[in-house]
N, C-alpha and C positions, 0 to 999 in steps of 0.2 A: 924240249919237252913243253907240250901245250899247256898253257895255264886255263884251268877252269873257270868257266864265266861266273863271277861271283852273284849276278842278277839271278842266273838260272838256279843255282843253288840255293838262293833264298827263297825263290818261287816253289822250286821243289819241297823243301822243308815246311815251308809254310803250308802247302796242300796236304802233304804227309802228314803233319801234326793234327790239321784240322780235321782230316778223316779220322785219325787215330782217336781224337778227343770225341769225335761224333759216335763211333764205335763203343768207347768207354761209356758214354751216357747212355746210349742205347742199351747196352747191357746192364748198366746199373738201373736203369728204368724197368727193364724185364725183370732183374732180380728183385727189385723192390715189390714189383706187383705179385710176383711168386710168393715172397714172403707175406705181403699182405694177406692174401687168400688163403693161406697156409694157417694163418691164426685165427679163423673163423672156427668157434665154437660149434660143437656137433648140434647143439640145441638152439641155434641161431633164432630160428622161427617163433620161439617161444620168449624171446627176450623182448622188452617193452621197445626198444629201439626199432625192431621191426614190427611190432603190432600196431605201433602208432601211424603207420603207413605216412611217413612225414614227406610226400610229394609236395613240390610247391603247386600252387593252385592251378597252374596250366602244365603240371610235370606230365601227366600221363598223356595229354596231347602231344607233347614232344617227345615221349618215348615211342608212341604210336608212330610218329613221323620217321624215327630212326629206325623202327622195326621194317617199314617198307621200303628204306634205303637199303639195309641189310640183307632184306629177305629174309629175316630170323622171325619167329614169332612174336606176338605183341609180349606174351606173359614171359617168353625168355629172355626178351630184351629188357624187359622191366627188371628180371632177376639179374641180369649181368650188370647194368647202370646202376642199380640202386646199391648192390653189394658193393661194387666200386666205389661209390661215394658214402659209405659207411651209413646207408639206409636215410640220408638226410641230405640230399643235393640241394643246390641253390638252383634258381633259374638261370643265372650266368653259367654255371656248370653245365647243365644240360644244353645250353644253346652252344657251347664250346665244344662239345662233343661231337664227332663226327663218326660216320659209318666205319673208317680204317681203325677207330679206337675200340669200338664194339666188336670188331672182328678180331683184332688183337686180344682184347681181353676174355674173349670168348674162346680163343685158343689157349690161352694160358689156364682158362678154368678147366679146359677138357683134360688138361694135365695134373689137375689137383685131385686131393682126396674126393671121390664123389660121394662118400658117407656124410660129409659136411655140406658140399654146395647142393647135391640133388634135392634135399629135402626144401630148400629156399625156392628152388626153380618150379617144383611140384607145388608150393605154397601158393605162389603168384599165378601159376597156372589155375588153380582151384578159385582163386579170388577173381581173377580178371577175364579167362578164356571164355566164360559163359554169358557174361554181360551182353544182352541185347538192346533192353529200354529202361527208361528211367520209370520208376514204380507208381508216379501218378500221371497219369496222361494230361495233355492240356484240353481244354473246354472248348468246344466250337461255339459255345455262347459267348460271346465278346463282354457280357457284363461280368462274368466271372474274373476274378483275378487269379494270376497265377500262385502256386504254393511258393514258400520260403523255408529255407533252413541253413544253420550254422554248422560250425564244428562243435558238438557238444559232448565229444569223447571225453571220458574220465570227470566230466563234472561230478559234483557230490549229488547224491540222492539219499532220502533219509525213510523212505517207506520199508518196513521189515528189517530196518537197522542201517546204519550208515554203509553206502557202498558207492562204487563209481560207475556212471553211465557207460554201457556197452554198446552204444550205437550212435545214430543221428535221428532226431525228431524233425520230421517234414510236417510243417504248418500249413493249413489251409486258410485263406481268408474267410471264408464261409466257414462260420464255426457251428454248422448244423451236422449231426450225426448222419451219416449215410449220404452226404453230398458228393464226396470224391471218390470214384472208383480206385481201386488199387489192383495193379497187374503185376504179374511175375516178370522179373527182370531176366529170368533165364528159362530155359528148358529143364524139368527136372521133374522129380516123384514127390508128392506131396507126404512128408515123412511124419510130421505131427500137425495136428489139428484140433482145436478146442480150447478149453478154458485154463488160464493159468492165473494165479492170484496176482502176480504182478504185472503179466502181460496182456491180462483180459483175454479177449477173442483172438487167438493169434493162430497164424499158419506158417509152417517151415517147410522150405522146398529144398531138396537136396539135388545140386546141381551135377552134371555128367562127369566134371572134374574133381567133384568131391567137397566143394563150398557148401555149407548150410545157409540158406538165405531166409532171414526171419522176419516176419511182418506182424506187429503187436498192435493192441488197442483198437480192433477192427468193431465196426458196428454191426456187421453181419457177413457171412460168407456167402459167395456165389453158389447159385443154386446147383443142387446136385454134385457138388464137389465134395469129395470125401477122401479120407487117408489111402494110400497106395496108388491113387490117381496119378496117370504121367499128365503134365501141363506143358504147354508150349509157351515160350517166352512172348509176352504180350497178351496171355490170357487172363480173363478176369478172376481175381481170387475173392474179392470181397469189397467192402466200403469203409471209408476213414471213421473213426469213432473216438470215444474217450472211455472204452470199458478197461477195467483192471482196478488193481490196488484195493482188493477186496475179497475176504475169503469165501464170500458168498458168490456164486455163480451168477453174473449178469450185474454186477456192480458196475455203475456209471457215474459221471458227474464227479470224479476228483481232480480232475485237471483238464485244461482246454481240449478239444479235438485235435488229434494229431495222428500221424503215423510214426511209431518206433521202427526204424529199419536197423537190422544187425546182420553181420557177417560172421560165421564162426568155422572154424578149422578143427579136423581130429589129428593130433599131433602125437608123438611119441608116448608123451607124458601126460597130455591133457585131452579128454574127450571132447570138450566143448572150449575152444580157445577163442575168443573176440579178438577182433581186428576192427581197427577203426573204418567205418564205411564212408566216411565223409569224402575223401578224394574220389571214391569211385562214384559217388552219386554226382559229385561236380562233373566227373568225365561224362556220365551217362547223360546228362541234360540235353545234348545234342540228339539223342536218340529219344524223343518222346512221341508217342500216339497221341491220335486227336480223337476225343470222345464227345458224344452229344450229351451234355448233362449241364 
């Protein structure tokens, strides 16, 4: 009787066990992903962890690059990736994500309860898909300095009672009312226009995907613009000012000249739910128009 080669047996069992371990780990990974997404609450978009829009500073750039590699839409990729990383990925995690990961996660999501995941995808669609321009154009006059802004989301405000800031303040270096033109970031319809006690002269544009883009404390509106008008992305809406914080229409001078910009969504339980616009503005800086002012 011929004896079996022990070396061959060792190689066979080594390969067999390695493959078995790989299959086991892969299945466990897949099962873990299914379990992870199965635990998403139906009202996820109304949670602070979603509303905070906690992208790394270059996060939307990296997600846009992933979208191009996968062939998926930008907002769809954002929904997949942000959901997978519990809505707060690090730069390192995004850099380590490849198109195969996104395809795998998308395949798993397609098999989950759509009533839980679909609102998340639709929310990112409303927030991101219509963005075309930064709201304050650059000046062709080289003496004008660019605008600045920081993440002022949830900072305390006291006018009209203690509350949290629901937007981003964009400050102009020239503190004169009417200096900086304000343009629409998106195509959409003028849904609201006129005076608000806290927002001053403000205009609200409803984008095609459902997002509501809010521009407040204006000095003046663009000539001829009225509620119900359709505006194109990049179209002049008005000029940066310091209106608001007064019951009397036309109140000015209560704070420095700036643009308050906000983004709102309509959800199942909230008619106007604010989300942090700061990372969207950071991303949109590469899409600036040039105006002669």
